[in-house]
C-alpha positions as CSV (number, residue, x, y, z in Angstrom):
1,M,76.4,36.4,47.4
2,W,76.4,33.5,45.0
3,L,76.1,35.8,41.9
4,W,79.6,37.4,42.4
5,R,81.2,34.1,43.2
6,F,79.7,32.7,40.0
7,I,81.0,35.6,37.9
8,F,84.4,35.4,39.6
9,S,84.6,31.7,38.7
10,A,83.5,32.3,35.1
11,F,86.3,34.9,34.8
12,T,88.7,32.5,36.3
13,V,87.8,29.8,33.8
14,L,88.2,32.3,30.9
15,M,91.6,33.4,32.2
16,V,92.8,29.8,32.5
17,L,91.7,29.0,29.0
18,L,93.5,32.1,27.7
19,L,96.7,31.2,29.6
20,F,96.6,27.7,28.1
21,S,96.4,29.2,24.6
22,A,99.2,31.7,25.2
23,P,102.1,29.5,24.0
24,Y,100.4,29.0,20.6
25,V,99.9,32.7,19.8
26,T,102.5,34.3,17.7
27,P,103.6,37.8,18.8
28,G,102.9,40.5,16.4
29,T,99.8,39.0,14.9
30,A,96.2,40.1,15.3
31,S,95.3,37.2,17.6
32,Y,98.2,38.2,19.9
33,Y,96.8,41.7,20.4
34,V,93.3,40.3,20.9
35,S,94.6,38.0,23.6
36,V,96.4,40.8,25.3
37,L,93.4,43.0,25.3
38,S,91.2,40.1,26.5
39,S,93.5,39.3,29.3
40,G,93.3,43.0,30.5
41,L,89.5,42.9,30.4
42,I,89.4,39.6,32.2
43,L,91.8,40.8,34.9
44,V,89.6,43.9,35.5
45,G,86.6,41.7,35.7
46,L,88.4,39.3,38.1
47,V,89.4,42.1,40.4
48,A,86.0,43.8,40.3
49,S,84.0,40.6,41.0
50,G,86.4,39.6,43.7
51,V,86.0,42.9,45.5
52,L,82.2,42.7,45.1
53,A,82.2,39.2,46.4
54,A,84.4,40.1,49.4
55,V,82.2,43.1,50.2
56,D,79.1,40.9,49.7
57,W,77.3,43.6,47.8
58,D,73.7,42.8,46.9
59,P,72.6,44.7,43.9
60,F,69.0,43.5,44.0
């Protein structure tokens, strides 16, 4: 379904933007920990939306 592919592509864009900002984040700062937690949440969303897109689950 198009919804899961859209969500997957949105998570992919967010992960790419986060990876581009990674060299500019200083370890040990608050922004470093926020970026680490964000990457974990984005990875979970990527996996979940990828599985739902592969299964072609229709929630509606």
